[in-house]
All heavy atoms as a GROMACS GRO file, in nm:
protein
  606
    1MET      N    1  11.427   1.233   7.131
    1MET     CA    2  11.329   1.339   7.121
    1MET      C    3  11.268   1.337   6.981
    1MET      O    4  11.338   1.326   6.881
    1MET     CB    5  11.398   1.472   7.148
    1MET     CG    6  11.305   1.591   7.139
    1MET     SD    7  11.384   1.745   7.184
    1MET     CE    8  11.473   1.782   7.036
    2ALA      N    9  11.138   1.345   6.974
    2ALA     CA   10  11.069   1.345   6.846
    2ALA      C   11  11.090   1.479   6.776
    2ALA      O   12  11.092   1.584   6.838
    2ALA     CB   13  10.920   1.321   6.866
    3ALA      N   14  11.108   1.473   6.645
    3ALA     CA   15  11.130   1.594   6.565
    3ALA      C   16  10.994   1.651   6.525
    3ALA      O   17  10.953   1.644   6.409
    3ALA     CB   18  11.214   1.561   6.443
    4VAL      N   19  10.924   1.709   6.624
    4VAL     CA   20  10.792   1.766   6.599
    4VAL      C   21  10.789   1.908   6.655
    4VAL      O   22  10.829   1.931   6.769
    4VAL     CB   23  10.681   1.681   6.668
    4VAL    CG1   24  10.545   1.744   6.647
    4VAL    CG2   25  10.683   1.540   6.616
    5CYS      N   26  10.741   2.002   6.574
    5CYS     CA   27  10.729   2.141   6.616
    5CYS      C   28  10.602   2.157   6.698
    5CYS      O   29  10.495   2.113   6.657
    5CYS     CB   30  10.727   2.233   6.494
    5CYS     SG   31  10.700   2.405   6.534
    6GLN      N   32  10.613   2.220   6.815
    6GLN     CA   33  10.496   2.239   6.901
    6GLN      C   34  10.400   2.344   6.847
    6GLN      O   35  10.282   2.342   6.877
    6GLN     CB   36  10.540   2.278   7.041
    6GLN     CG   37  10.603   2.167   7.119
    6GLN     CD   38  10.641   2.209   7.258
    6GLN    OE1   39  10.708   2.310   7.277
    6GLN    NE2   40  10.598   2.132   7.357
    7VAL      N   41  10.451   2.438   6.765
    7VAL     CA   42  10.368   2.546   6.714
    7VAL      C   43  10.298   2.507   6.584
    7VAL      O   44  10.176   2.518   6.572
    7VAL     CB   45  10.452   2.674   6.693
    7VAL    CG1   46  10.369   2.785   6.631
    7VAL    CG2   47  10.510   2.721   6.826
    8THR      N   48  10.374   2.460   6.486
    8THR     CA   49  10.318   2.430   6.355
    8THR      C   50  10.278   2.284   6.338
    8THR      O   51  10.203   2.251   6.247
    8THR     CB   52  10.417   2.466   6.242
    8THR    OG1   53  10.536   2.388   6.259
    8THR    CG2   54  10.450   2.613   6.244
    9GLY      N   55  10.329   2.196   6.424
    9GLY     CA   56  10.296   2.054   6.413
    9GLY      C   57  10.374   1.982   6.304
    9GLY      O   58  10.341   1.870   6.267
   10THR      N   59  10.478   2.046   6.251
   10THR     CA   60  10.559   1.986   6.144
   10THR      C   61  10.630   1.861   6.194
   10THR      O   62  10.691   1.862   6.300
   10THR     CB   63  10.664   2.088   6.094
   10THR    OG1   64  10.598   2.207   6.056
   10THR    CG2   65  10.741   2.033   5.978
   11THR      N   66  10.621   1.753   6.116
   11THR     CA   67  10.686   1.627   6.149
   11THR      C   68  10.779   1.588   6.035
   11THR      O   69  10.774   1.648   5.927
   11THR     CB   70  10.580   1.515   6.168
   11THR    OG1   71  10.503   1.505   6.049
   11THR    CG2   72  10.490   1.545   6.285
   12PRO      N   73  10.865   1.487   6.054
   12PRO     CA   74  10.952   1.445   5.945
   12PRO      C   75  10.872   1.393   5.825
   12PRO      O   76  10.766   1.335   5.840
   12PRO     CB   77  11.034   1.331   6.006
   12PRO     CG   78  11.028   1.354   6.151
   12PRO     CD   79  10.896   1.417   6.178
   13GLN      N   80  10.927   1.419   5.707
   13GLN     CA   81  10.868   1.367   5.584
   13GLN      C   82  10.964   1.264   5.526
   13GLN      O   83  11.083   1.266   5.557
   13GLN     CB   84  10.845   1.480   5.484
   13GLN     CG   85  10.745   1.582   5.532
   13GLN     CD   86  10.728   1.695   5.432
   13GLN    OE1   87  10.811   1.718   5.346
   13GLN    NE2   88  10.618   1.766   5.445
   14PHE      N   89  10.914   1.178   5.441
   14PHE     CA   90  10.996   1.071   5.386
   14PHE      C   91  11.000   1.079   5.234
   14PHE      O   92  10.904   1.125   5.172
   14PHE     CB   93  10.942   0.935   5.431
   14PHE     CG   94  10.949   0.917   5.580
   14PHE    CD1   95  10.844   0.954   5.661
   14PHE    CD2   96  11.063   0.866   5.638
   14PHE    CE1   97  10.852   0.941   5.798
   14PHE    CE2   98  11.072   0.851   5.775
   14PHE     CZ   99  10.966   0.888   5.855
   15GLY      N  100  11.111   1.036   5.178
   15GLY     CA  101  11.126   1.039   5.033
   15GLY      C  102  11.239   0.947   4.992
   15GLY      O  103  11.270   0.850   5.060
   16HIS      N  104  11.301   0.978   4.878
   16HIS     CA  105  11.408   0.895   4.824
   16HIS      C  106  11.530   0.979   4.791
   16HIS      O  107  11.518   1.093   4.748
   16HIS     CB  108  11.362   0.826   4.694
   16HIS     CG  109  11.259   0.723   4.713
   16HIS    ND1  110  11.124   0.750   4.702
   16HIS    CD2  111  11.270   0.591   4.743
   16HIS    CE1  112  11.056   0.637   4.724
   16HIS    NE2  113  11.142   0.540   4.750
   17ASN      N  114  11.649   0.919   4.812
   17ASN     CA  115  11.770   0.969   4.748
   17ASN      C  116  11.771   0.908   4.610
   17ASN      O  117  11.753   0.786   4.596
   17ASN     CB  118  11.895   0.924   4.823
   17ASN     CG  119  11.921   1.004   4.947
   17ASN    OD1  120  11.892   1.122   4.952
   17ASN    ND2  121  11.977   0.938   5.048
   18VAL      N  122  11.793   0.987   4.508
   18VAL     CA  123  11.795   0.936   4.371
   18VAL      C  124  11.935   0.954   4.316
   18VAL      O  125  11.984   1.066   4.304
   18VAL     CB  126  11.692   1.009   4.283
   18VAL    CG1  127  11.692   0.951   4.142
   18VAL    CG2  128  11.553   0.998   4.342
   19SER      N  129  12.000   0.842   4.282
   19SER     CA  130  12.136   0.848   4.231
   19SER      C  131  12.135   0.882   4.082
   19SER      O  132  12.029   0.890   4.018
   19SER     CB  133  12.206   0.714   4.253
   19SER     OG  134  12.149   0.616   4.170
   20HIS      N  135  12.254   0.899   4.026
   20HIS     CA  136  12.267   0.930   3.884
   20HIS      C  137  12.211   0.818   3.798
   20HIS      O  138  12.155   0.841   3.691
   20HIS     CB  139  12.414   0.957   3.848
   20HIS     CG  140  12.435   1.000   3.708
   20HIS    ND1  141  12.390   1.121   3.659
   20HIS    CD2  142  12.495   0.938   3.603
   20HIS    CE1  143  12.422   1.132   3.532
   20HIS    NE2  144  12.485   1.021   3.494
   21SER      N  145  12.224   0.694   3.847
   21SER     CA  146  12.172   0.579   3.772
   21SER      C  147  12.022   0.557   3.801
   21SER      O  148  11.965   0.458   3.758
   21SER     CB  149  12.249   0.453   3.807
   21SER     OG  150  12.233   0.421   3.944
   22ASN      N  151  11.962   0.650   3.875
   22ASN     CA  152  11.819   0.652   3.906
   22ASN      C  153  11.776   0.544   4.006
   22ASN      O  154  11.659   0.512   4.015
   22ASN     CB  155  11.734   0.642   3.778
   22ASN     CG  156  11.608   0.726   3.788
   22ASN    OD1  157  11.606   0.824   3.861
   22ASN    ND2  158  11.505   0.687   3.716
   23ARG      N  159  11.873   0.492   4.084
   23ARG     CA  160  11.837   0.402   4.195
   23ARG      C  161  11.780   0.486   4.308
   23ARG      O  162  11.828   0.596   4.334
   23ARG     CB  163  11.959   0.327   4.245
   23ARG     CG  164  12.006   0.220   4.150
   23ARG     CD  165  12.119   0.144   4.210
   23ARG     NE  166  12.076   0.087   4.338
   23ARG     CZ  167  12.121  -0.027   4.387
   23ARG    NH1  168  12.209  -0.097   4.320
   23ARG    NH2  169  12.078  -0.071   4.502
   24ARG      N  170  11.683   0.433   4.376
   24ARG     CA  171  11.620   0.507   4.485
   24ARG      C  172  11.641   0.435   4.618
   24ARG      O  173  11.616   0.316   4.629
   24ARG     CB  174  11.470   0.522   4.458
   24ARG     CG  175  11.439   0.615   4.344
   24ARG     CD  176  11.293   0.610   4.306
   24ARG     NE  177  11.259   0.724   4.223
   24ARG     CZ  178  11.274   0.727   4.092
   24ARG    NH1  179  11.327   0.624   4.030
   24ARG    NH2  180  11.239   0.834   4.024
   25THR      N  181  11.684   0.512   4.720
   25THR     CA  182  11.695   0.460   4.855
   25THR      C  183  11.617   0.553   4.946
   25THR      O  184  11.611   0.674   4.924
   25THR     CB  185  11.842   0.452   4.902
   25THR    OG1  186  11.902   0.579   4.888
   25THR    CG2  187  11.919   0.349   4.820
   26LYS      N  188  11.556   0.495   5.048
   26LYS     CA  189  11.471   0.574   5.138
   26LYS      C  190  11.554   0.674   5.217
   26LYS      O  191  11.667   0.646   5.256
   26LYS     CB  192  11.397   0.483   5.235
   26LYS     CG  193  11.292   0.395   5.170
   26LYS     CD  194  11.178   0.474   5.114
   26LYS     CE  195  11.066   0.488   5.214
   26LYS     NZ  196  10.953   0.562   5.159
   27ARG      N  197  11.496   0.791   5.244
   27ARG     CA  198  11.558   0.892   5.328
   27ARG      C  199  11.452   0.966   5.406
   27ARG      O  200  11.333   0.950   5.379
   27ARG     CB  201  11.644   0.988   5.248
   27ARG     CG  202  11.566   1.072   5.149
   27ARG     CD  203  11.641   1.195   5.107
   27ARG     NE  204  11.652   1.286   5.221
   27ARG     CZ  205  11.714   1.402   5.216
   27ARG    NH1  206  11.771   1.441   5.104
   27ARG    NH2  207  11.720   1.481   5.320
   28ARG      N  208  11.495   1.047   5.498
   28ARG     CA  209  11.403   1.119   5.587
   28ARG      C  210  11.439   1.268   5.586
   28ARG      O  211  11.556   1.304   5.601
   28ARG     CB  212  11.420   1.060   5.726
   28ARG     CG  213  11.337   1.121   5.833
   28ARG     CD  214  11.358   1.042   5.961
   28ARG     NE  215  11.340   1.126   6.077
   28ARG     CZ  216  11.288   1.086   6.188
   28ARG    NH1  217  11.252   0.961   6.201
   28ARG    NH2  218  11.274   1.167   6.289
   29PHE      N  219  11.340   1.353   5.567
   29PHE     CA  220  11.357   1.496   5.569
   29PHE      C  221  11.312   1.547   5.706
   29PHE      O  222  11.192   1.550   5.734
   29PHE     CB  223  11.272   1.565   5.461
   29PHE     CG  224  11.310   1.529   5.321
   29PHE    CD1  225  11.248   1.424   5.256
   29PHE    CD2  226  11.407   1.601   5.253
   29PHE    CE1  227  11.282   1.390   5.127
   29PHE    CE2  228  11.442   1.569   5.124
   29PHE     CZ  229  11.380   1.463   5.060
   30ASP      N  230  11.407   1.585   5.793
   30ASP     CA  231  11.373   1.633   5.926
   30ASP      C  232  11.349   1.784   5.924
   30ASP      O  233  11.420   1.857   5.855
   30ASP     CB  234  11.485   1.603   6.025
   30ASP     CG  235  11.490   1.459   6.067
   30ASP    OD1  236  11.382   1.397   6.076
   30ASP    OD2  237  11.600   1.406   6.091
   31PRO      N  238  11.250   1.832   6.001
   31PRO     CA  239  11.232   1.977   6.014
   31PRO      C  240  11.345   2.037   6.096
   31PRO      O  241  11.411   1.967   6.174
   31PRO     CB  242  11.097   1.991   6.083
   31PRO     CG  243  11.077   1.862   6.154
   31PRO     CD  244  11.148   1.757   6.074
   32ASN      N  245  11.367   2.166   6.080
   32ASN     CA  246  11.473   2.237   6.152
   32ASN      C  247  11.424   2.269   6.294
   32ASN      O  248  11.375   2.378   6.321
   32ASN     CB  249  11.509   2.364   6.075
   32ASN     CG  250  11.628   2.434   6.135
   32ASN    OD1  251  11.691   2.386   6.227
   32ASN    ND2  252  11.657   2.552   6.084
   33ILE      N  253  11.438   2.172   6.384
   33ILE     CA  254  11.385   2.183   6.520
   33ILE      C  255  11.488   2.247   6.612
   33ILE      O  256  11.605   2.210   6.611
   33ILE     CB  257  11.346   2.043   6.574
   33ILE    CG1  258  11.235   1.984   6.492
   33ILE    CG2  259  11.309   2.049   6.721
   33ILE    CD1  260  11.103   2.056   6.504
   34GLN      N  261  11.444   2.346   6.691
   34GLN     CA  262  11.527   2.416   6.788
   34GLN      C  263  11.456   2.416   6.923
   34GLN      O  264  11.334   2.425   6.927
   34GLN     CB  265  11.548   2.562   6.746
   34GLN     CG  266  11.590   2.583   6.604
   34GLN     CD  267  11.732   2.535   6.577
   34GLN    OE1  268  11.817   2.549   6.664
   34GLN    NE2  269  11.755   2.480   6.461
   35LYS      N  270  11.534   2.408   7.031
   35LYS     CA  271  11.479   2.430   7.165
   35LYS      C  272  11.501   2.576   7.198
   35LYS      O  273  11.615   2.622   7.198
   35LYS     CB  274  11.549   2.342   7.267
   35LYS     CG  275  11.482   2.212   7.295
   35LYS     CD  276  11.543   2.145   7.413
   35LYS     CE  277  11.434   2.076   7.491
   35LYS     NZ  278  11.487   2.001   7.603
   36LYS      N  279  11.394   2.649   7.223
   36LYS     CA  280  11.407   2.793   7.242
   36LYS      C  281  11.326   2.837   7.363
   36LYS      O  282  11.216   2.788   7.386
   36LYS     CB  283  11.358   2.866   7.117
   36LYS     CG  284  11.386   3.012   7.115
   36LYS     CD  285  11.408   3.060   6.973
   36LYS     CE  286  11.421   3.210   6.965
   36LYS     NZ  287  11.532   3.263   7.038
   37LYS      N  288  11.383   2.929   7.441
   37LYS     CA  289  11.315   2.984   7.558
   37LYS      C  290  11.252   3.117   7.521
   37LYS      O  291  11.315   3.200   7.457
   37LYS     CB  292  11.413   3.006   7.673
   37LYS     CG  293  11.461   2.879   7.738
   37LYS     CD  294  11.549   2.911   7.855
   37LYS     CE  295  11.599   2.783   7.920
   37LYS     NZ  296  11.685   2.810   8.035
   38PHE      N  297  11.127   3.134   7.561
   38PHE     CA  298  11.054   3.258   7.539
   38PHE      C  299  11.002   3.308   7.673
   38PHE      O  300  10.953   3.230   7.754
   38PHE     CB  301  10.933   3.236   7.446
   38PHE     CG  302  10.970   3.194   7.307
   38PHE    CD1  303  10.971   3.060   7.272
   38PHE    CD2  304  11.004   3.288   7.212
   38PHE    CE1  305  11.004   3.022   7.144
   38PHE    CE2  306  11.037   3.251   7.083
   38PHE     CZ  307  11.037   3.118   7.049
   39TYR      N  308  11.009   3.440   7.695
   39TYR     CA  309  10.948   3.498   7.813
   39TYR      C  310  10.803   3.531   7.780
   39TYR      O  311  10.775   3.600   7.682
   39TYR     CB  312  11.020   3.626   7.859
   39TYR     CG  313  10.954   3.688   7.979
   39TYR    CD1  314  10.968   3.630   8.104
   39TYR    CD2  315  10.875   3.801   7.966
   39TYR    CE1  316  10.905   3.684   8.215
   39TYR    CE2  317  10.813   3.856   8.077
   39TYR     CZ  318  10.827   3.797   8.200
   39TYR     OH  319  10.764   3.850   8.310
   40VAL      N  320  10.710   3.480   7.861
   40VAL     CA  321  10.567   3.501   7.840
   40VAL      C  322  10.517   3.596   7.948
   40VAL      O  323  10.509   3.558   8.064
   40VAL     CB  324  10.490   3.368   7.845
   40VAL    CG1  325  10.344   3.389   7.812
   40VAL    CG2  326  10.552   3.267   7.750
   41PRO      N  327  10.485   3.721   7.909
   41PRO     CA  328  10.441   3.819   8.011
   41PRO      C  329  10.312   3.779   8.084
   41PRO      O  330  10.298   3.806   8.203
   41PRO     CB  331  10.417   3.947   7.930
   41PRO     CG  332  10.494   3.929   7.804
   41PRO     CD  333  10.497   3.782   7.778
   42SER      N  334  10.220   3.713   8.014
   42SER     CA  335  10.095   3.675   8.079
   42SER      C  336  10.115   3.569   8.187
   42SER      O  337  10.043   3.565   8.287
   42SER     CB  338   9.993   3.627   7.976
   42SER     OG  339  10.043   3.512   7.910
   43LEU      N  340  10.215   3.482   8.169
   43LEU     CA  341  10.246   3.380   8.270
   43LEU      C  342  10.353   3.427   8.369
   43LEU      O  343  10.377   3.361   8.470
   43LEU     CB  344  10.295   3.252   8.202
   43LEU     CG  345  10.199   3.182   8.105
   43LEU    CD1  346  10.267   3.061   8.042
   43LEU    CD2  347  10.072   3.140   8.177
   44LYS      N  348  10.420   3.538   8.336
   44LYS     CA  349  10.528   3.595   8.417
   44LYS      C  350  10.642   3.495   8.439
   44LYS      O  351  10.698   3.486   8.548
   44LYS     CB  352  10.476   3.647   8.550
   44LYS     CG  353  10.380   3.760   8.534
   44LYS     CD  354  10.336   3.813   8.665
   44LYS     CE  355  10.239   3.927   8.642
   44LYS     NZ  356  10.136   3.938   8.740
   45ARG      N  357  10.676   3.420   8.335
   45ARG     CA  358  10.787   3.325   8.342
   45ARG      C  359  10.834   3.289   8.202
   45ARG      O  360  10.769   3.325   8.103
   45ARG     CB  361  10.748   3.199   8.418
   45ARG     CG  362  10.643   3.114   8.349
   45ARG     CD  363  10.605   2.994   8.434
   45ARG     NE  364  10.502   2.916   8.374
   45ARG     CZ  365  10.524   2.803   8.305
   45ARG    NH1  366  10.645   2.758   8.288
   45ARG    NH2  367  10.422   2.736   8.254
   46THR      N  368  10.946   3.220   8.195
   46THR     CA  369  10.995   3.175   8.065
   46THR      C  370  10.940   3.036   8.036
   46THR      O  371  10.918   2.956   8.127
   46THR     CB  372  11.149   3.171   8.060
   46THR    OG1  373  11.196   3.084   8.161
   46THR    CG2  374  11.208   3.309   8.078
   47VAL      N  375  10.921   3.008   7.908
   47VAL     CA  376  10.869   2.880   7.863
   47VAL      C  377  10.964   2.826   7.757
   47VAL      O  378  11.005   2.900   7.666
   47VAL     CB  379  10.728   2.897   7.803
   47VAL    CG1  380  10.678   2.768   7.742
   47VAL    CG2  381  10.631   2.946   7.909
   48THR      N  382  11.004   2.700   7.769
   48THR     CA  383  11.089   2.637   7.670
   48THR      C  384  11.002   2.561   7.572
   48THR      O  385  10.923   2.475   7.612
   48THR     CB  386  11.190   2.541   7.735
   48THR    OG1  387  11.267   2.614   7.831
   48THR    CG2  388  11.283   2.481   7.632
   49LEU      N  389  11.014   2.595   7.443
   49LEU     CA  390  10.937   2.530   7.339
   49LEU      C  391  11.030   2.461   7.241
   49LEU      O  392  11.141   2.507   7.217
   49LEU     CB  393  10.851   2.632   7.262
   49LEU     CG  394  10.742   2.704   7.339
   49LEU    CD1  395  10.675   2.807   7.250
   49LEU    CD2  396  10.639   2.607   7.391
   50THR      N  397  10.983   2.351   7.184
   50THR     CA  398  11.052   2.284   7.076
   50THR      C  399  10.985   2.330   6.947
   50THR      O  400  10.875   2.287   6.916
   50THR     CB  401  11.041   2.131   7.091
   50THR    OG1  402  11.088   2.094   7.220
   50THR    CG2  403  11.122   2.061   6.985
   51VAL      N  404  11.052   2.419   6.875
   51VAL     CA  405  10.990   2.482   6.758
   51VAL      C  406  11.082   2.469   6.636
   51VAL      O  407  11.203   2.460   6.649
   51VAL     CB  408  10.958   2.630   6.783
   51VAL    CG1  409  10.849   2.646   6.884
   51VAL    CG2  410  11.079   2.706   6.826
   52SER      N  411  11.019   2.471   6.519
   52SER     CA  412  11.095   2.474   6.395
   52SER      C  413  11.128   2.620   6.362
   52SER      O  414  11.078   2.712   6.425
   52SER     CB  415  11.013   2.412   6.282
   52SER     OG  416  10.894   2.484   6.261
   53ALA      N  417  11.211   2.641   6.262
   53ALA     CA  418  11.244   2.777   6.219
   53ALA      C  419  11.119   2.849   6.172
   53ALA      O  420  11.100   2.968   6.199
   53ALA     CB  421  11.349   2.772   6.108
   54LYS      N  422  11.029   2.777   6.106
   54LYS     CA  423  10.901   2.836   6.064
   54LYS      C  424  10.817   2.872   6.186
   54LYS      O  425  10.749   2.975   6.187
   54LYS     CB  426  10.828   2.735   5.975
   54LYS     CG  427  10.687   2.772   5.937
   54LYS     CD  428  10.684   2.855   5.814
   54LYS     CE  429  10.541   2.882   5.775
   54LYS     NZ  430  10.525   2.910   5.636
   55GLY      N  431  10.821   2.789   6.290
   55GLY     CA  432  10.747   2.817   6.414
   55GLY      C  433  10.796   2.944   6.482
   55GLY      O  434  10.716   3.019   6.539
   56ILE      N  435  10.927   2.970   6.477
   56ILE     CA  436  10.982   3.092   6.535
   56ILE      C  437  10.930   3.213   6.458
   56ILE      O  438  10.896   3.315   6.518
   56ILE     CB  439  11.136   3.087   6.533
   56ILE    CG1  440  11.186   2.978   6.628
   56ILE    CG2  441  11.196   3.222   6.573
   56ILE    CD1  442  11.334   2.949   6.620
   57LYS      N  443  10.918   3.202   6.327
   57LYS     CA  444  10.864   3.311   6.246
   57LYS      C  445  10.716   3.334   6.277
   57LYS      O  446  10.670   3.448   6.280
   57LYS     CB  447  10.881   3.281   6.097
   57LYS     CG  448  11.024   3.283   6.051
   57LYS     CD  449  11.034   3.248   5.903
   57LYS     CE  450  11.179   3.241   5.859
   57LYS     NZ  451  11.191   3.204   5.718
   58VAL      N  452  10.642   3.227   6.304
   58VAL     CA  453  10.501   3.240   6.341
   58VAL      C  454  10.489   3.313   6.474
   58VAL      O  455  10.404   3.401   6.490
   58VAL     CB  456  10.434   3.101   6.347
   58VAL    CG1  457  10.297   3.108   6.412
   58VAL    CG2  458  10.423   3.040   6.209
   59ILE      N  459  10.576   3.280   6.569
   59ILE     CA  460  10.574   3.348   6.699
   59ILE      C  461  10.608   3.495   6.683
   59ILE      O  462  10.546   3.582   6.746
   59ILE     CB  463  10.670   3.278   6.798
   59ILE    CG1  464  10.616   3.140   6.835
   59ILE    CG2  465  10.691   3.362   6.924
   59ILE    CD1  466  10.711   3.053   6.912
   60ASP      N  467  10.705   3.528   6.597
   60ASP     CA  468  10.739   3.667   6.573
   60ASP      C  469  10.623   3.744   6.512
   60ASP      O  470  10.599   3.860   6.544
   60ASP     CB  471  10.861   3.678   6.481
   60ASP     CG  472  10.991   3.639   6.551
   60ASP    OD1  473  10.992   3.633   6.675
   60ASP    OD2  474  11.089   3.612   6.479
   61ALA      N  475  10.547   3.679   6.423
   61ALA     CA  476  10.437   3.746   6.354
   61ALA      C  477  10.314   3.762   6.444
   61ALA      O  478  10.255   3.869   6.450
   61ALA     CB  479  10.399   3.669   6.228
   62ARG      N  480  10.274   3.656   6.514
   62ARG     CA  481  10.150   3.658   6.594
   62ARG      C  482  10.170   3.703   6.737
   62ARG      O  483  10.075   3.748   6.800
   62ARG     CB  484  10.088   3.518   6.594
   62ARG     CG  485  10.038   3.474   6.458
   62ARG     CD  486   9.973   3.338   6.461
   62ARG     NE  487   9.869   3.333   6.561
   62ARG     CZ  488   9.833   3.223   6.627
   62ARG    NH1  489   9.893   3.110   6.601
   62ARG    NH2  490   9.737   3.226   6.716
   63GLY      N  491  10.289   3.685   6.789
   63GLY     CA  492  10.316   3.719   6.929
   63GLY      C  493  10.312   3.593   7.016
   63GLY      O  494  10.234   3.501   6.991
   64ILE      N  495  10.396   3.591   7.117
   64ILE     CA  496  10.409   3.473   7.200
   64ILE      C  497  10.282   3.448   7.282
   64ILE      O  498  10.244   3.332   7.304
   64ILE     CB  499  10.534   3.482   7.292
   64ILE    CG1  500  10.559   3.350   7.366
   64ILE    CG2  501  10.524   3.597   7.388
   64ILE    CD1  502  10.596   3.235   7.281
   65ASP      N  503  10.213   3.554   7.326
   65ASP     CA  504  10.091   3.535   7.406
   65ASP      C  505   9.982   3.463   7.328
   65ASP      O  506   9.915   3.373   7.380
   65ASP     CB  507  10.039   3.668   7.458
   65ASP     CG  508  10.120   3.721   7.573
   65ASP    OD1  509  10.169   3.638   7.653
   65ASP    OD2  510  10.137   3.844   7.584
   66ALA      N  511   9.964   3.500   7.200
   66ALA     CA  512   9.862   3.436   7.117
   66ALA      C  513   9.895   3.291   7.089
   66ALA      O  514   9.808   3.203   7.093
   66ALA     CB  515   9.846   3.512   6.985
   67VAL      N  516  10.023   3.262   7.065
   67VAL     CA  517  10.066   3.126   7.036
   67VAL      C  518  10.050   3.038   7.160
   67VAL      O  519  10.002   2.924   7.153
   67VAL     CB  520  10.211   3.124   6.984
   67VAL    CG1  521  10.263   2.982   6.970
   67VAL    CG2  522  10.220   3.195   6.850
   68ILE      N  523  10.090   3.090   7.276
   68ILE     CA  524  10.077   3.015   7.401
   68ILE      C  525   9.931   2.989   7.433
   68ILE      O  526   9.894   2.880   7.480
   68ILE     CB  527  10.147   3.091   7.517
   68ILE    CG1  528  10.298   3.093   7.496
   68ILE    CG2  529  10.112   3.031   7.652
   68ILE    CD1  530  10.364   2.958   7.504
   69ALA      N  531   9.843   3.085   7.407
   69ALA     CA  532   9.700   3.066   7.430
   69ALA      C  533   9.646   2.952   7.344
   69ALA      O  534   9.568   2.870   7.391
   69ALA     CB  535   9.624   3.194   7.402
   70ASP      N  536   9.689   2.946   7.217
   70ASP     CA  537   9.646   2.838   7.128
   70ASP      C  538   9.698   2.702   7.176
   70ASP      O  539   9.627   2.602   7.171
   70ASP     CB  540   9.694   2.862   6.985
   70ASP     CG  541   9.615   2.972   6.915
   70ASP    OD1  542   9.507   3.009   6.967
   70ASP    OD2  543   9.660   3.017   6.809
   71LEU      N  544   9.823   2.700   7.224
   71LEU     CA  545   9.879   2.574   7.273
   71LEU      C  546   9.804   2.526   7.398
   71LEU      O  547   9.780   2.406   7.414
   71LEU     CB  548  10.029   2.592   7.306
   71LEU     CG  549  10.122   2.604   7.188
   71LEU    CD1  550  10.265   2.631   7.234
   71LEU    CD2  551  10.120   2.480   7.102
   72GLN      N  552   9.767   2.619   7.485
   72GLN     CA  553   9.694   2.580   7.606
   72GLN      C  554   9.553   2.531   7.572
   72GLN      O  555   9.501   2.442   7.638
   72GLN     CB  556   9.687   2.696   7.704
   72GLN     CG  557   9.821   2.722   7.770
   72GLN     CD  558   9.820   2.843   7.862
   72GLN    OE1  559   9.742   2.936   7.843
   72GLN    NE2  560   9.908   2.842   7.961
   73LYS      N  561   9.491   2.586   7.467
   73LYS     CA  562   9.359   2.535   7.423
   73LYS      C  563   9.370   2.392   7.372
   73LYS      O  564   9.278   2.313   7.390
   73LYS     CB  565   9.303   2.624   7.311
   73LYS     CG  566   9.245   2.753   7.359
   73LYS     CD  567   9.187   2.832   7.242
   73LYS     CE  568   9.150   2.972   7.283
   73LYS     NZ  569   9.110   3.054   7.169
   74LYS      N  570   9.483   2.359   7.307
   74LYS     CA  571   9.505   2.224   7.256
   74LYS      C  572   9.537   2.126   7.369
   74LYS      O  573   9.535   2.006   7.348
   74LYS     CB  574   9.621   2.223   7.156
   74LYS     CG  575   9.590   2.292   7.026
   74LYS     CD  576   9.710   2.286   6.934
   74LYS     CE  577   9.692   2.368   6.810
   74LYS     NZ  578   9.813   2.374   6.728
   75GLY      N  579   9.572   2.178   7.485
   75GLY     CA  580   9.602   2.092   7.600
   75GLY      C  581   9.749   2.060   7.616
   75GLY      O  582   9.785   1.966   7.686
   76VAL      N  583   9.835   2.137   7.551
   76VAL     CA  584   9.980   2.116   7.564
   76VAL      C  585  10.026   2.169   7.699
   76VAL      O  586   9.992   2.281   7.737
   76VAL     CB  587  10.057   2.188   7.450
   76VAL    CG1  588  10.207   2.175   7.469
   76VAL    CG2  589  10.014   2.133   7.316
   77LYS      N  590  10.100   2.087   7.772
   77LYS     CA  591  10.149   2.130   7.903
   77LYS      C  592  10.276   2.211   7.883
   77LYS      O  593  10.367   2.170   7.813
   77LYS     CB  594  10.178   2.009   7.991
   77LYS     CG  595  10.218   2.047   8.129
   77LYS     CD  596  10.218   1.932   8.224
   77LYS     CE  597  10.264   1.985   8.359
   77LYS     NZ  598  10.241   1.895   8.464
   78LEU      N  599  10.281   2.330   7.947
   78LEU     CA  600  10.396   2.419   7.930
   78LEU      C  601  10.476   2.428   8.058
   78LEU      O  602  10.433   2.434   8.163
   78LEU     CB  603  10.349   2.558   7.888
   78LEU     CG  604  10.270   2.562   7.760
   78LEU    CD1  605  10.214   2.699   7.735
   78LEU    CD2  606  10.359   2.523   7.644
   0.00000   0.00000   0.00000
């Protein structure tokens, strides 16, 4: 499963581990992805979304109906 948030679009970022001797090795910073079920009153059913912790905060702030409407405009199948 790809580590991509459906709400914010956050994807993994890349960087380096830096040791005490200043050697650098590649590493990957993954977003905090969760599978979460939300009840959507406008659809009268639950929807499972793959969201980051930031995406959950966005849903709490804007409301699930507004977020689902934006996802459907983008063409995301729910």
